N, C-alpha and C positions, 0 to 999 in steps of 0.2 A: 710785900704781903703775898701769901700763897693763895691760889684760887681754891674755892670751896669745891669739894667733890660732889656734894649733894645739892640738888636744885629744888627738890620738893615737888617738881612738876609731875612726877609719877605716883604721888601719894594716893591718888584715887583709882589706881590700877590701869592707867592709860600711859602710852608712850607715843613718840612720833617716829615715823619712818623717815628716811632721807627723802626730802620733798615736802615734808610738813604734815602729811596725813596722820591724824591721831587714830590709834587703834588700841584695843585692849591688850594688855600684856600677855593674855592667853591666846592671842591671834596666832594662827598657824605659821605665819611668816616670822613672828617673834620667836616662837618655839623652834623654828628651823635654824635661824641664825644664832640663837642661843645654844643649840646643839653643836653648831660649827665652832662656837667659842669654847665650849666644853672640850671638843675634839682638839682644838688648837692648844689648850692647856695641857691635855694629856700628851700631845706630841712634844710639848716642851719638857714634860717630865721624862719622856723617853729619851729626848736629846741629852738631858742631864745624866741619865744612866749610861748612855752610849759614851759620853765624854769621859765618865769615870773609868770605863773599861777600854778606852782608846779605840773604839770601833767607829770607823768612818761611816758617815751616812748623809742623807740629803734632808734631814729633818728641819734645819733652819729655812731652807728654801721652801719646804712644804708649809711651814708656818706662815711664810709670806703669802703663798697661794691661798691658804685658808683665810687670811685677812681679806684678800681680794674677793673670795667667795662670800664671806660675811658681809662685806660692803655691798656687793651686788644684791644679796638677799634682803638687805636692810632698806633698799630703795623701793619707793612706790613706783611700780612699773607704769602707772598711768600718768605720772607727772615728770616733767623735765627737771633735772636737778642742776644746780649751779656747780656742784662739786664734780671734779674729774675723778671718776671711779676707774681703777686699773682693770684691765681685762685678763681673763684666763685665755690661754692659747693652746692649740693642739700640741705644740711642742712641749708643753708642760706634761701632757699625758705620755708623749713619746719618751720623755726623760724618765718617768716612772717605769715604763715598760723596759727601757734599757737597763735600769738599775735592777729590776726584777730578774731579767735574763742573766745579768752578770752574777748576781748572788746565787740564783738557781743552778747555774752551771757548776757551782762549787759544792752544792748540797747533795746528799744521798737521795735517791728516788724515794718518794713517799709510797709506802705500800698499804697504809691504813690511816685512818684519822689519828691525830695525835692529841694528847691531853695538853691543854694550855697551862703548862706549869714548868718547874725545873729551876728557875732562878727569878728573882724579883724583876729583873730587866725584861726577861722573856714574858713573864706573866703580865707586866704592864703593857708591853707591846700588844699582847692579845686583847687586853681590856680596851686599848686604844683602837684596835681593829673593830671591836664590837661597837664602840661609840661612832666610828666612821660609818659602819653599816646603818646605824640608827639615823645618822645625819642624812645618809642617802635615802632611807625610807621617808624621812620628813620631806625631802625635796620632791620625791615622787608623789607624795601625798598632796603637796602644794599643786603640782602639775595636774593631778586627778581632779582637784577642785577648780581647775581653770585659772589658777594664779600663775603668773609667768615665772618660770625658772629657766635660765639659760641651759639648753641641753648639755653643753660642755661641762657644766657643774656636776651633773649626775654622772657623766662619763668619768670625770676626774675622781669623784668620790668612790666610784666602783673600782677604778684602778688603784686608788690609794689604799683601799682595804686589802687588795691583793698584795700590794707592796708591803704593808704592815705585817701581813701573815708571813711572807717570805723573809722579811727582816727579823721577825721573831725566831724563825728557824735558823737563819744565818747567825743571829746573836747566840742562840743556844750552841751552835757548832763552835763559834769563836770562843765561847766561855767554857767549852768542853762539858756542856751539860747534856746529858743523855735525854733524847726525846722518848717519851713514854707512849707507846701505841695504845689506842683505845681498843680494849678487848670486850665486846659486848657480853654481858652475863648470859650464860646458857649456850654459848656458841663454842 
């Protein structure tokens, strides 16, 4: 017999953090790790586009790190958990930086802002970058409210959004899609 996916425990608008603390589903911590989940889903969509076009990337590894981040954010920092939660490491950020540098070395120098379009894969990468920035803002907001967020999480999300931007440009180049510079009206 299969396990039921619904538990009905959240029917009154509350959920539990890892550690057992009940909070409203509108709690900032829930919003934050929900945004990480949304980001992870978009990264999966980007992976599917990259795979279709045979473009190598690190998106599966990034999805693993996003699950790590989501688990960390889902914990009640005031309670000890019995679950072993994986850690984010500085080397995860260094890997993103290395990938950014490798792709950037192959790209033409940017001389203006570019419009986030040109191909569905490129546009999806830009949407994913925007969701990443929102996730980063949610983490910073938690921090401003005095709620614990590991500093490495914010650093990773900041670098990940840079990675996604460069990957969008790199993907446009690999797909031979011309980048369209933004030309402000009246200039």
